[in-house]
Phi, psi and omega in degrees: 000160177294150177292151180239132175274129178282150172280166177299322179296319179293319177300314180298319179295319179297313179300318180298323180284348176271353183307138182095350177235085189301325180291324179289320177300313180296319179301311181298317180299312183289324178296318179294319187274341183242337183074014182288154175287154181307308182299324179293317180295316184293344179269353185297133175250160181301328179292346179275351182256121178253096182294326181296313183270350181069047183227158175224140179248133173260110190271135172252106180215089185301327181296331178261007178074026180243110183228140171262158182299322180278359180062026176226138173290151175213146178246132182233154173289148181243134181296161177301321179297316179294318178297318178298316180296318179293319178297314179299317180296316180299316181299326183271325192234345188298318187255009177284147183291146352280154179298144181207142177282349189275139173290316180258098182234155175289135181266336179220164181291139173229181183292338179239013180206151175256154177304137180095340178288154181292137173285129183256341182218141175231002189305306184297315179297321180291318178296321179295318178295320179296320178299315179296329180278358179083018179261085187293319185261020184292140169232145179307327181295342178297333177293325177293316177298322180297316179300309182300313180299316181296316181296317179294321179294329178285351180093011177292136182303138182302323180296325179288316177300318178303317179293318180302317186269357174083024175279142179271342185229134180299329180297333179294000000 
């Protein structure tokens, strides 16, 4: 199906339904604020976030198992809201044991992960939160469509939006 851009009210409802799951709240916030793909966001390490410059880098390094869809690293500006969310998240979770380079890490042991390991999937949790928020046809990629639609509506040049989201072709 075609992507759907969420309204601000739908985004707020989705975030509210993620409450109590800090990694999911941060994921929704960053997906909305950066337009990044799910896999790119889940691979972000703290070293990829430049708080001073207000930037985030999505690293393409196949040897370390970090790949972007376009196979190129890209650095994008990060909104004040995203930086605030990252700072708050860092203050609460970055240095709790065990140490981990990942922004999105498991906080407790589960049947397939140890604390500190990178979270690899958010789909089920996100779909459950979307259902609770009344977003029946929601897909995680809709947050990416929302970012793109909002930036274009704000008058940001299409070439710049294309660079932010990692498209190689303006037609995409």
